[in-house]
VEXTI-793029 format. One record per residue (C-alpha): x, y, z. Coordinates in steps of 0.001 Angstrom, whole numbers, padded with zeros to 6 digits, always signed. Each point is the difference from the previous one (the first is absolute). Layout:
<atoms>
XYZ...
</atoms>
This chain:
<atoms>
-011130+029470-061055-001996-002876+001483+003188-001963+000563+001616+002850+001925-003122+000449+002159-000157-003743+000702+003718-000115+000811-000201+002848+002525-003185-001434+001540+001685-003350+000613+003098+001757+001309-002013+002085+002500-002022-003017+001165+003162-002073+000500+001591+002765+002099-003117+000316+002150-000043-003752+000621+003640+000008+001095-000549+003075+002156-002302-001808+002438+001350-000186+003490-000214-003014+002259-000389-000185+003766+002351-002673+001319+000423-001521+003443+003604-001109+000390+001895-002037+002565+003664+000707-000586+000605-000552-003718-003082-002202-000526-003379+001294-001196-002689-001468+002255-003013+001605-001716-000640+002224-002980-003007+002230-000665-000528+001881-003263-002352+002755-001052-003435-001473-000646+000287-002738+002651-002252-000178+003046+001776+000915+003247-001172-000771+003542+002063+001197+002918-000033+000858+003689+001340+003351+001079+002017+000773+003123-003114+001602+001541-001745-003446-000336-002305+001079-002865-000524-002335-002937+000137+001570-003450-000599-001549-003372-000411+001037-003596+001381-000312-003492+003420+001625-000414-000308+002990-002294+003411+001599+000370+003236-000647+001845+002402+002764+000980+003144-000117+002116-001930+000821+003188-003685-000758-000706-002278-002717-001290-003133+001413-001613-002853-002495-000055-003536+000252-001299-001246+000641+003544+002781+001888+001771+003567+001227-000113+002510-001618+002345+003508+000909+000949+002415-002899-000314+001312+000622+003502-003501-000393+001511-000440-003581-001293+000532-002604+002731-000967-003202-001828-001068-001088-003489-002578-002574-001054+002059-002752-001612-002500-002719-000872+001100-001537-003281+003409+001711+000055+001801-002171+002546+002179-002934-000787-000038-003143+002128+002203+000530+003026+001679-002483+002357-002886+000021+002478-002475-001066-002652+002428-002670-001251+000403-001482+003495-003771+000260+000480-000585-001970-003199+002475-002621+001140-001747-000358+003389-003414-000189-001682+001111-002774-002348+001829-001806+002829-003153-000019+002161-002160-001437-002767+002729-002471-001021+000517-001200+003588-003710-000767+000339-000129-001674-003442+003032-002193+000761-001552-001079+003317-003251-000925-001758+001936-001924-002635+001870-001778+002810-003288-001063+001637-001117-001527-003306+003217-001958-000522+000846-001211+003530-002415-002623+001312-001504+000619+003432-000103+003798-000239-003267+001781-000619-001442+003478+000330+001680+003320+000456+002829+000324+002495-000846+002942+002267+003604+001188+000433+000636-000042-003759-003244+001900-000652+000887+002710+002538+003548+000356-001338-001082+000169-003631-002781+002487+000853+002482+002259+001830+002487-000174-002893-002712+000733-002586-001485+002878+002015+003398+001591+000623+000900-000307-003668-003319+001475-001126+000412+002888+002426+003479+000754-001338-001217-000111-003597-003267+001900+000209+000143+002313+003010+001995+003114-000805-000812+003637-000471-000558+001130-003579+001775+003263+000915+003792+000394-000067+001545+002552+002354+002260+002572-001606+002209+000118+003109+003420-001412-000875-000671+000434-003705+000447+002911-002395-003106+001349-001730+000851+002237-002928-001073+000980-003491+002265-000788-002911-000060+000940-003664+001264-001751-003096+003602+001090+000656+000227-002139+003145+001556-003445-000190-002972-001370+001989-002571+001163-002570-001925-002817-001639-001256+000860-003488-002326-002915-000710-002217+000063+003081
</atoms>
């Protein structure tokens, strides 16, 4: 009797785990972001309000959070901090940042090796400062929100090919 009860309990729990829906932001066939029930969601609505809360339930048309219920169509942008991958802009920014520091370091090394040169060359300092500042701006200055425009925001269940079980 205990075995049968334990078996059905595990069976029911496993079905409830697989029945969780996920909110996905897609660009074409690629999943850009994924939110599951229990995660914290911050978003901006089309009427410029900011809403946030823990996701309690996801339906085909609504997102129910601990603070409010939102329709999926009313969401304009999602808070993506920690969910984004490095994009080309950040890669170029990192390259510029390293190039600016390297240019200055190579010039300083050159002044140590070549006799008759001393101090900091003003043109090299300005160029390396501009490169470093532009690279830092490209790396660090970007909005933590991702606009939904041009993407598809939808809920999926475990039958979808985009569903990720071990999240």
